[in-house]
C-alpha positions in Angstrom: 0.2 0.2 0.0 1.0 3.4 -1.4 1.8 6.1 1.2 -1.0 9.5 -0.4 1.5 12.1 -0.9 -0.2 15.9 0.3 0.9 19.3 -1.2 0.3 22.3 0.6 -0.3 26.0 -1.6 3.3 26.2 -1.7 3.5 22.7 -4.0 0.7 23.8 -6.2 3.3 27.5 -7.5 6.1 25.1 -7.3 4.2 22.8 -9.8 3.7 25.7 -12.0 -0.5 24.8 -11.3 -1.5 28.4 -9.7 0.8 31.1 -8.6 -2.0 33.2 -6.0 -4.6 32.5 -4.0 -7.2 34.6 -5.3 -6.8 32.2 -8.4 -7.4 29.2 -7.1 -10.8 30.4 -5.2 -12.0 31.2 -8.5 -10.7 27.7 -10.2 -12.8 25.7 -7.2 -15.4 27.9 -7.4 -16.2 27.7 -11.1 -13.6 25.2 -12.8 -13.9 22.6 -10.4 -10.3 22.2 -8.4 -10.5 20.3 -5.8 -12.1 22.3 -3.0 -8.4 20.1 -1.0 -9.5 19.6 3.2 -8.4 22.1 6.3 -5.5 20.5 8.5 -5.4 22.7 10.4 -6.8 26.9 10.3 -4.7 28.2 8.0 -3.9 25.2 5.8 -5.6 23.4 3.0 -3.8 20.2 1.6 -4.6 18.0 -2.0 -3.3 15.1 -2.9 -1.9 14.9 -6.1 -3.6 11.8 -7.3 -6.8 14.0 -6.6 -4.8 17.3 -8.0 -3.0 15.4 -11.2 -6.5 13.4 -12.2 -7.7 17.5 -12.8 -5.4 18.9 -14.3 -6.1 15.6 -16.9 -9.1 16.5 -17.4 -8.7 20.1 -17.8 -9.3 20.8 -21.4 -5.8 22.3 -23.0 -5.6 26.0 -23.1 -2.6 26.7 -25.7 -0.9 30.6 -26.8 -2.2 32.2 -29.9 -0.3 31.7 -32.7 1.4 35.5 -34.5 0.1 38.3 -32.7 
């Protein structure tokens, strides 16, 4: 049985997933990003699996060519 890996906001930021708390809250409310779980009064974590599943299901955004 493998141990679950939990990610904090700093881990999401380090992986280039999200750069600020405001955007993360908007994604939770409007884009289906997992809400995670509170493990302390100001500490929220997500399992690596749920974040990876969200990323895999998210539509690919492409930058406009030219411009």
